[in-house]
N, C-alpha and C positions, 0 to 999 in steps of 0.2 A: 243320402241319395247319390247314386253314381250314374253318370250319363254314358250311354253306349256309343259314343262318337266313333265312327268307323267300324263298328261291330255289327255284323249282319247274321250271326249264327244265333238262332232263336234259343236253342238249348242252353248255350253258354250264358246268354242274356238272362234267362229265367233262373237257372241254377245258381248263378252268382249274384242275383239280386239287383241287377241293373234296372234302371227306369225303363218301363215298357208301356206305351200307350195302347191299351187293349183294342185290337181290331178283330178279335176272334168272333165277335158277334156277327160279322159279315159272312162267316163260313156258310150258314144255311142259304143266304142270298146268292153266294157264288155257286153253290150246288144247283140252285134253281135256274141260274142264268144260262147254263148250258154245259155241255160235256167238253167242248174245246174252246177255251177262252183266250182272248188276246187283250193284254193291258199295255197301253203305251203311256209312258211318263218320261220326263226329262232325266238326264243323268243325275245320279246321287239323290234320287227321290224316294228311297225306301223300298224299291222293288225286290231287291235280294232278300231283305228281311221278311217280306211278305211270303216269298217262295219258301224260305226256310221254315216259317211258321206252318205253312201247308204241308211241307215235308214231314215235320214232327207230328202233325195231327193225323195224317193218313197212313204213315208207315206202320206196317204190321209188326215190325221188329221193336217198335217203341210202345207197344200196348201196355207193358208193365210200368212205363214212366208217365202214363197219362195223368194220373192224379198229381204227381209232382210238377209236371209242366203246365197243365191246364186247370188244375183244381181251383186256383184263385182267380181264374179268368171267366169271362162270360160263357164261353162254350163249354167250360167244365161243369157248369150248372145245368146245361141242357144240350148235351152232345147229340150229333146226328148219327143215324145208323151206320154211316160209312166210316166212322172214326176207326183208325188203325186196321183198315181192311185191305190195304193195297201194298203191292211191291212198288217202291218209288224209284224211278229212273230219272236222274237229274243231269242235264247238260248245261254247261256254262260257256257260251261262245266267246266271252271275253278272254278266255284262256287259249283261244286259237290264234296262233301267230299269223299276223297279216302281212309280214314283210317277206321279201324274196320273190322268186318266180312263181308262176301259177301252179306248177307241179309241187313246189314246196308248200304252198298254202293248202292245196288239196291234201297233201300228206299230213299236214298239221291237223286238218279237220278229221281225217281218218283216225289219226292217233288219239285225238281227244275222245271221239266216240268210242273207240276200242277201250281206252282207259276206263271210261265210265261203265262200259258193259262188263269189263273185268271186275271192277269194284262191285257191281251188281251181283255177279256170280259169287263173290266172297260173302257179301252181306246176306244172301238168301240161300246159301248152300244147304242149310238144314231142311229147306222146303223143296229143293230141286232134286228130281230123280233122274234127270237127263243132263248131260254135260252141255255147257255153252262153249261153242267152238269160235275162237277169234280168228278172223282173217286180216292180217296186218295191212294189206293193201285194199281191203274191201269191207269197210265198216257196215255197209248195207247188208252184206251177207252175215256179218256178226250179229246184227240186229235180228235177222231172220232166225238165227240159231237161238237167240234169247227168247224169241216168241214161241218157238217150238218147245223149248225147255219149260217155260211157264205154263204152256197149255195143258200140261199134265198135273197142274196144281189147282186148288180151288180159288186162287187169288188172281185178280186182274192187276194191270199196271197203271199207275198214275205217272205220266210223263211231265216233268217240269223243265222248261227251257228258259234259262236266264240270259239276258243280253243277246237275244236271238240274232240281232242285226249288228252286233258290235264289230266283228272283224270285217264283215262285208262293207260296212260304212267306211272303215279305215281304208279298205281297198278302193272304194269308190272315190274317196278324196284324192288318192294318189294315182291310181291307174284304172281308167275307165274300161279299157279293153279286158283286163283281168276280171273286173267286176261282172262284165257282160258274160264272160266265159263261165263264171260261177253260177249265174242266175238264169241265163237264157238257154233255150234249146234243151240239151241234156246235161247242163251244168251240174256240178256235184252238189251244191247247196240246194238247188231245186230238187234234185233226185232224193236228197235226204228228207225233205219235207213231203215229197210224194210217198216215200216209205212210211212216214208218220201217218199220213192220211190213210194209207192202206191198212196200217196196223190198228188204227182206230175204227176200222170198219168191221168189227166183229172178230179181230184176230189177236186180241189180248190186251190192247191198250184201251182202257175204259174212259180215262180222263186225261186231258192235256191242258196245261196252263202255260202260256207263252208271254214273256215280258220283254219289252225292248223300248227303244227311244222313239222310233217313227215307223209308219206303215210303208215306207218306201220299198224295203226289201220284200215284204209280203206282196206288194203290188207287182213287183217284177217277177215273182214266181208264178203269177196268174194261176193256171190250172194245177200247178204243183201243190198248192195248199189253199183251197178256196172254201174250206169248211169251218174255219174258225169264226167265232162270234166276238165282235169287238165290243168291249164293255167300257172303253176309256172315256166315252162321252155320257155314260149313265150317271144321273144325279146321285143314286144310292152309293156310288163308288168314288165320288168326288174327293173325299178325304181318306180314301182307303190306305194310302201310303204317306200320310202327312198329318199335321196338327191343326186343330181349330184354334181360334183365339181364346175361347173359354178354357181349353186345355193348357195353352201357354200361360194364361193368367193364373191358373191353379198352381202350376209348377213354380212360377215366380213367387206366389204367396208363400209356398212351403220353403223356398230358398230364403226368403226374407226373414223367416223365423230364426235362421242360423246366423244372419248378419244384418246389422242395421246401417251399413255403410252406404246403402243405395235405396232408391225408392222403387217399389214394384210397379207403381203407375208409370213412372218415367221410363223404366226398363221396358215395359210393355209398349209404350209409345214408340220407343226406338226400334224395337223388333218389328212393330207394325209397319213402320216407315221403310225399313230395309229388307224385311224377309217375308212380309205378307203379300197378298194380292193375287195369288194363283187361283184360277178357277178352271176346271177341266170339263165343265158342263154348263151349257147356256141356261139350263133349267133349274139351277140352284142359286140361291141368293148369297151363299156364304163363301167368302174367299178364305184360303187356307195358307199355312206357313210352310216354307221349304224346310223339310225335316233336318237335312244335313246342316244347313246354316243355323237353324234353331239350336241344335245340339252343340254346335261349335260355340255359339254365343253363351248358352247356359252353362256349359262346362267351364269356360273361361271366367264367367261371372262368379261361379261357385268357388273356383280355385284361387282367384285373384281379387275378388271383391270389386271388379271394375269391368267395363265393356272391353271386348277384344279390339285390338288395333293391328291390322285393318279389319273392318267389319266384313269384308269379303274374304271368305275362307279360300286360300290359294288352291285347295284341292278342287275347286270349281273353276279354276282359271282356264281349263280346256274349253269351256263354253265360248271363249273368245274365238276359237277356231271355227265354230259354227257361223259366227257373224262374219268372219273373214271369208268363209266359203260363199255365203249369201251375197256379200258385198261385191264379189267378183263376178256374179251372174249378171246378165243384162238387166238393167234397171234395179238391181238389188240395192245399190247405194241410195237410189232415190227413195226407196221404201224405208230404209233405215232413217233417212233424214226426216221423212214425213212422220214416222212413228215417234221420233225423238222431239221434233220441234213443235208439234201441234199439241195444244191442250185438249183438243177433241180426239177421241179414240178413232181408230181405223174402222171403217164399216165395209163389209164385203157381203156379197149375196149368199155365199155358202162356204163353209169350211170343207176343203178337199179332204176326203177320207182315204181315198186310194189313188196313188199316183206313183209312177215309176221313174227311173232315172232318165229315160228318153224324154219324158215330159219335162223333167227338170232342165235337161240340156237343150232341147230342141223347140219346145213350144214358146209362144209369146209369154213373157213373164209379166203378167198383169198383177194388180194389187191383190186380188183374192188368192192367187197362187203363192205369192211371196209371203203373205200373212199366214197362210196355212203352214208353210215351212217354219216360220218363226214361232208359231204356236207349238208345233211338235218339238222344237228344240228348247222350249220352256222359257223363251225370252220375249214372248207375247202371250197374252192370256185373255180369256173371255171376260167381257163386261156384262153382256146379255144379248137380247134380241130387240130389234126395232119393231114398231107396229107392222112393218112389212116382212117380218121374220128374217131380216138380214142380221148377220153376225157382227157384233161390236167387240173390238179388241183393243187392248192397250198394253204398254210396258208395265209389268206387274209391280215393280218397286224400285228403290234407288240403287240397289245392287245391280239389277239388270240394266237400269238406265246408265250406270257407270260403264258397263261393257260397250254400249252403243257409243258413248262419248269417246272412249279410248280408241275404238275402231275408226271413227271418223277423223280423229286427230292423226292417226297413223296414215290415213289416206291423204289428208289435206296438208299435213306438216311432216313429210317424209324425211326432211333434212335435219341434221343435228343442230345446226345454227338456229333454225326456226323453233325447234322444240325447246332449246335452252332459252331463247328470247321470250317465248310466250310464258314460260315459267317465271321469268324475271318480272315481266310487266304484270302478270297476274298477282304475284306476291306483293308487288308495289301497291296495286289496287286494294288488296286485302288489308295491308298494313296502314295505308294512308288515306284510302278513299278516293285517290286520284285516278279517275277512269280514263283520262285522255290518252295516255300512252298505249293502253290496251285497245282503245278505239282506233288509234292510228295504225296499230299492227293489224287489226282485223281488216281495216280498209285497204 
């Protein structure tokens, strides 16, 4: 068994025999859910692999590979009529450079869209009878040319957009004025999504699937793209990009057959403590495991016969920046403290589904608002609903809890001397049981 840590190309994963937890059975449900879908999940939560799987399933060019790719999976035994019926156009906004002046960012977005449209022209040249004309400084015009060219064929377009809010979020964190220029009025990113909306109105784009981290950017586009259907709170898709406990237990049992140096039950208990606890719907009772952290753990366990140290994969360390951002907002630090220090979960009237940057920056930061942000960043998760249908949230696991602790330590102990001293007195307590020096320091 080989674990595909860091691998998000579905074709490579299947052809080379990597472990894949089958989620193709959800394809019929996704088709019924709507034509323009939006899925929000935290960073490194399996979104790119999901989009790659959809790309391989719907791409007309891969019809001859269907049996090899999907024959052993659920959808291979009962495919839908739409299999291998589309031209697939894929955008990945994590590849758009977010540094530099506004014009440089806009040029990077034009370049990425044009690059993908150019690749589209190469991929489907045998089907196209009209040329696709690229406009270097106007990717919207290039998209129009693509739509014109495909209108002369019997195939429609499936548009996949990965990390739709990636570079915009980076701009927001650094330069609010540039973010507003991209999203407000006739900003370029808003114009791009207006073009997507128009193309999906009978002009050649039949299906759209958008994946990202939060709904903030979509909220700021307002009328630019208001036709997408949000599926990220649907119970049927709670585990769409992650693992259930039963699935993790089955993998550990298989690994244990290769090595007797560790206990599957103890390994599962450790993974449950550190990686489980995520719920993306209030109406499901099952919590799920972070897929990136799980694969990090399983691969290390297989290769070394022991748990990884540290248990936090450093590729997820960027999540600390989200807590840093929130802690600097008015009352943000108070919410972090409450989430961390209380054994009782946070209760809010309703999860905010759509809110823009002006809300983040200008409105009163009450607990519901801040809890919603923490939820979308993946460092707060659903517990369920109260009898009054209020949302109940908590920190999902010890890995997430460690991020809170680290951020509060940075706030409260900014000096080198304090940080060194607290390590010394903490170590003394752990080694000797003498709590007094640590109490004195805290006082």
